[in-house]
C-alpha positions as CSV (number, residue, x, y, z in Angstrom):
1,M,13.8,12.0,10.5
2,R,15.1,13.2,13.8
3,N,18.1,10.9,14.3
4,T,19.9,7.8,13.2
5,A,18.0,5.5,15.6
6,A,14.6,6.8,14.4
7,R,15.7,6.2,10.8
8,A,16.9,2.7,11.6
9,R,13.6,1.9,13.4
10,F,11.6,3.2,10.4
11,W,13.6,1.2,7.8
12,G,13.4,-1.8,10.1
13,V,9.6,-1.7,10.0
14,M,9.8,-1.3,6.2
15,L,12.0,-4.4,6.0
16,L,9.5,-6.3,8.2
17,L,6.7,-5.4,5.9
18,V,8.6,-6.6,2.9
19,L,9.4,-9.9,4.7
20,L,5.8,-10.3,5.7
21,H,4.7,-9.8,2.1
22,F,6.9,-12.6,0.8
23,L,6.9,-15.0,3.7
24,V,3.5,-14.6,5.4
25,R,1.1,-13.4,2.6
26,P,1.4,-16.6,0.5
27,R,0.4,-18.6,3.5
28,L,-2.8,-16.6,4.2
29,G,-4.9,-18.3,1.6
30,D,-6.4,-16.7,-1.5
31,P,-4.2,-13.9,-2.7
32,R,-7.3,-11.9,-3.7
33,F,-8.1,-11.3,0.0
34,A,-4.6,-11.3,1.5
35,P,-3.2,-8.0,2.8
36,D,-0.7,-6.2,0.6
37,F,2.2,-5.5,2.9
38,L,4.2,-3.9,0.1
39,L,1.4,-1.3,-0.4
40,I,1.4,-0.6,3.3
41,A,5.2,0.0,3.2
42,V,4.8,2.3,0.2
43,L,2.0,4.3,1.9
44,F,4.0,4.7,5.1
45,L,7.0,5.7,3.1
46,A,5.0,8.2,1.1
47,I,3.5,9.7,4.2
48,Q,6.9,9.9,5.9
49,F,8.7,11.6,3.0
50,R,7.7,13.9,0.1
51,P,5.2,13.0,-2.6
52,G,8.0,12.5,-5.2
53,A,9.8,10.0,-3.0
54,G,6.5,8.2,-2.5
55,A,5.8,8.1,-6.2
56,L,9.3,6.7,-6.9
57,A,8.8,4.0,-4.3
58,G,5.4,3.3,-5.7
59,F,6.8,3.0,-9.2
60,V,9.6,0.6,-8.1
61,V,7.2,-1.6,-6.2
62,G,4.7,-1.5,-9.1
63,I,7.4,-2.5,-11.6
64,L,8.5,-5.3,-9.3
65,T,4.9,-6.5,-8.9
66,D,4.4,-6.4,-12.7
67,A,7.7,-8.3,-13.2
68,I,6.4,-11.1,-10.9
69,A,3.1,-11.3,-12.7
70,P,3.6,-9.9,-16.2
71,T,0.1,-10.4,-17.6
72,A,-0.5,-6.7,-17.9
73,F,2.9,-5.1,-17.5
74,G,2.7,-1.5,-16.3
75,A,-0.7,-1.6,-14.7
76,A,0.6,-2.1,-11.2
77,A,3.3,0.4,-11.7
78,L,0.8,3.1,-12.8
79,A,-1.6,2.3,-10.0
80,T,0.9,2.2,-7.2
81,T,2.7,5.3,-8.4
82,V,-0.5,7.3,-8.5
83,V,-1.7,6.1,-5.1
84,A,1.7,6.7,-3.5
85,F,2.0,10.2,-4.9
86,G,-1.5,10.9,-3.7
87,A,-0.7,9.6,-0.2
88,G,2.3,11.9,0.0
89,W,0.3,14.8,-1.2
90,I,-2.6,14.2,1.2
91,K,-0.1,14.0,4.0
92,A,0.6,17.7,3.3
93,L,-3.1,18.5,3.9
94,F,-3.5,16.7,7.2
95,V,-1.5,14.4,9.4
96,T,-3.5,12.5,12.0
97,D,-2.5,10.2,14.7
98,N,-5.9,8.5,14.8
99,L,-5.5,4.8,14.1
100,L,-9.0,4.4,12.6
101,I,-8.5,7.3,10.2
102,N,-5.2,5.9,9.1
103,A,-6.9,2.5,8.6
104,L,-9.6,4.2,6.5
105,F,-7.0,6.0,4.5
106,V,-5.2,2.7,3.8
107,F,-8.5,1.1,2.8
108,A,-9.3,3.9,0.4
109,A,-5.7,3.8,-1.1
110,A,-5.8,0.0,-1.5
111,W,-9.2,0.0,-3.2
112,L,-8.2,2.9,-5.5
113,R,-5.0,1.1,-6.4
114,D,-6.9,-2.0,-7.3
115,I,-9.5,0.0,-9.3
116,I,-6.7,1.7,-11.3
117,Q,-4.8,-1.6,-11.8
118,V,-7.8,-3.6,-12.9
119,L,-9.0,-0.9,-15.3
120,A,-5.5,-0.3,-16.7
121,S,-4.9,-4.0,-17.4
122,H,-8.0,-4.3,-19.6
123,Q,-8.3,-8.0,-18.7
124,L,-11.7,-8.2,-17.2
125,G,-15.1,-7.2,-18.6
126,G,-18.8,-7.4,-17.8
127,G,-19.8,-9.2,-14.7
128,S,-16.3,-10.3,-13.7
129,L,-15.1,-6.7,-13.8
130,V,-18.0,-5.6,-11.5
131,W,-17.4,-8.6,-9.2
132,Q,-13.7,-7.7,-9.0
133,L,-14.2,-4.0,-8.3
134,L,-17.2,-4.3,-5.9
135,V,-16.4,-7.6,-4.0
136,Y,-12.8,-8.8,-4.3
137,S,-11.0,-5.4,-4.3
138,P,-12.9,-4.1,-1.2
139,L,-12.2,-7.3,0.7
140,A,-8.5,-7.1,-0.2
141,A,-8.5,-3.4,0.8
142,L,-10.2,-4.4,4.1
143,S,-7.5,-7.0,4.9
144,T,-4.8,-4.5,4.0
145,S,-6.2,-1.8,6.2
146,A,-6.6,-4.3,9.1
147,A,-2.9,-5.2,8.7
148,A,-1.9,-1.6,8.5
149,F,-3.9,-0.9,11.7
150,V,-2.0,-3.7,13.5
151,V,1.3,-2.4,12.2
152,R,0.5,1.2,13.3
153,L,-0.7,-0.1,16.6
154,L,2.5,-2.1,17.3
155,F,5.0,0.3,15.8
156,R,3.3,3.7,16.1
157,S,6.3,5.6,17.5
158,W,8.7,3.9,15.0
159,I,6.8,5.1,11.9
160,E,5.3,8.4,13.1
161,A,5.3,11.2,10.6
162,R,7.9,13.8,11.2
163,A,6.8,17.2,12.3
């Protein structure tokens, strides 16, 4: 990061996303469709820093997610770590300021994270697995990408990737 003020703004947005996840997300109705603000924070952090830092943040968030809902402990940690590492690595290939491409990136990352998590948990099968992967997961990814779009729109200069 360029200076202390830029760091403070970036971490302020990260704190805001954590607060939104725990204070607003439960009030948005069905959690299967609510945006995952923690994933947005992890993706922004992975893009801002190196892939290893993103993977570490993804692992920590995944473990915390697993601790809150321990039905398949480790599935969220695996999924979030893989997606965060991938986000940091993809940042090395291209960095774009296009809001729609960023929203598409968050959509793909959220859907991939859900696919890995659902498959690693081994809790669904047959029609319910297909329904989860082809209906609920894309809808959740869509709401997460819409939330990321709004956050990027409002705080673009605060979370811009360093050159």
